[in-house]
N, C-alpha and C positions, 0 to 999 in steps of 0.2 A: 615478599614481593608479590605484587598483583600479576595475575595472568592476563595476557591480551585476549580480547574477544576472538573466539574462533570464527573463522569465516564459514558462512553457510552458502553452499552452491546449489542453485536450482538445476534440475535437469535441463539440458538444452531444449529450447522451445521448438516444437514441431508444428504448433498452430497458435501463433501469438494472438490472433483475433479471438479465438475461443478462450484463451487465457484471460484476455482483456474483458470479455463478456462476463466470465466467471467473477473476475475481480470487481467489476462494476456492480454486479448484482450483490455480491457478498459485502462490499463496502457500503453500499446504500442500505442494506439490511442492518448492518452494524450501526451506521449513523442514525437511522430511524429508531433503533432500539435503545441506544445509549442515552439519548435525551428525548426529544420530541420529533416525530416525523415532520419534516419541513420540505417545501418545494425545492429549496436550494441544495438539499442533500443529493438530489439527482444530478445537479450540475457539478457538485464536488466529486461525486463518484465517477462521473463521466470524464472529467478532466484528469483525475488521478489515473484512471484506466488508460487514457490516451498516452500519457507520459510513460506508463508501464509498458504498453505495447510497443511504443517506439524504441524504448531501451532494449526490450527483448529482441526486436527485429534487428537491432544493431549488434546483437550477440552478447548482451550483458546477461550473465547468469549468477553473479554474486549478489547476495541479499543487501549488503550494506550500500553498495553503489546504487542499487535500484531504489532503495528507500531515500537515499540522499538526493537522487535526481527528482523524485516526487516532492520531497521537502523544498528543494530549490525552486522548482517550477511552480509549485503551489503558492509561493510567496507573492506571485503576481495576481493571484485569485482574490476577489473581493469577498472577504469573510464577514462583512459588516451585518449581514442578515442571517448569521449562523452562530451557533454555540461553539463552533469548532475553530481551529487554527490549522495552519500548514503542519505544525508539529503533531497535533493529535491525528491528523489524517495520515501522515507518513508513518507514525507509530502503529496506527491501526492496520495499514497495509502490511507492514512487517509482521505483525501478529497474525494476520490472516494467512500470509504466505507460510509462516512457521507452522501454523495449525494444519495447513493443507499438506505439509510434508511430514506431519506426525511428530514434530519436534516439540517437546515439552518446554515451555517458556517460563514456567513457574520457578520462583525462588532462585533465579540465576542458573538454572540447569541448562 
């Protein structure tokens, strides 16, 4: 029988704006490094960060709902000038957050 995915809880936010700035910078760096640096990467990182900050200000601390909120809201973003999609952005945010918590995400760990 397969085991359900364990929930990952972020510490309660004391400064959502600062978290958002970190996420925006980290995500843009990831986007620019993964393929080619593009002007649209800044817009993608900014929009994902806005969603993240709003969710954190509303008290969301669970990783999966945070990533799902970003995925859902990024569906309205125009990715036609990008190599990315809402799925790659949401997954990257999840990976960045796990890395920031020191959680190994390799090999299903």
